Residue, then its C-alpha position, 0 to 999 in steps of 0.5 A: m624360189m632358188a633354181t636348186t629348190h625347183v630342181l630338188a622338187g623335180v627330183l622328188v617328182g621323178l622318184a614318185a613317178v617311178a614308184v607308181a610306174p616302175v620303169e627305168a628310173a634314171p631317165v625319169v628322175i633326170a627329166a624331172a630335174l630338168g623340168g624343174l630347172t627349165p622355166d628359169f632359163d627365161l632369165l635371158g628373156a622376160h623372167r617368170r613370163t617367157l617360160h613360166f606357164p602355170a595354167y597351160g603347163t598344168g594342162a600339158a602335165a595332166l595330158a602327159t600324165g594320162l598318156a603315161w598312165a595308159v602307156p607306161t614306158t620310160a619315154t612317156v613317164a619321163l615326159a610326164a615327170f618333166l612336164v609335172a615338174f615344169a608346171l610345179h615350178a611355175v605354180s610354186d613361184a606364185f608363192g614366192g616374192g615379187l619380181s624385183l631386184r630386191p624381192w625382200e622389199p615388197s615393192s613388186d606385185r608381179g609374181v608369175y605371169e599367167h598366159l591364159r588370163g593375160r595377167w600377173h599373179r601377185p606374189r604371195r610371199v610364203v617364201r619371201y624371196d629366192g635365197a631366203p632362209e625358208d627357201a633353204f629350209l624347203g630345199l633341205a626338206l626336199a633333199l632329205p627324202a631324195y638323198a634317202l632314195l637315190g644311189p651314190t651318184g644321185r646323193l652326190a648331186v643332191l649334196g651339191l645342190l644343197v651346197v649351192s643353196v646354202v652359199y646362195t642364201v648366205g650371199r643373196r643380199t650382197l649379190v645385188d650390191g656387188g652387181e651394182s658395183l660391177m655395172r659401174w665398172l663395166p665398159p659400156g660396150i660390154a654392158r650393152r651386150l648383156p641381157e637386159s633382163l639380167v642387168g636392167d635393174l642394176r643400171 
């Protein structure tokens, strides 16, 4: 799924958290949004492996949620919201497409890595690939309640995320062709400095 979809899911996690534990809302919602985004920072490492923890992340989220329930402060609720959104990202990626340059072609059996068992979960392709039309519709479905519940600044952020989602969805498939063309034109010295996880399949 798109990073924007994960962030919007995180926003809803944060809003749900402050509905249950009425603490200061802004830090909790921001923490949850960051939790939804953080796993995708492993694009610079081994994507869907370095920072994706379906089992361990769920366990950490459960512990943090218990702490927030017992001691409901802004800090504990924000930590719980961050970890719930962080774990939700990893778990939901197993329902997406395979980890390949063209995930709309079912050529990969790697969905998300499970460190607990030391193996890859297979992609279930409920959302066929990041940037698929159903991914954009899922983002819209998450954005509508978030937009209704947030203030003016939050609403602008939600609209911005939706714009990014739509632009990415429209151009998703052409990005691969453009990346391959760019790699052919880049000087070898510059290409060698780029993260292998980003350019390896384009070579």
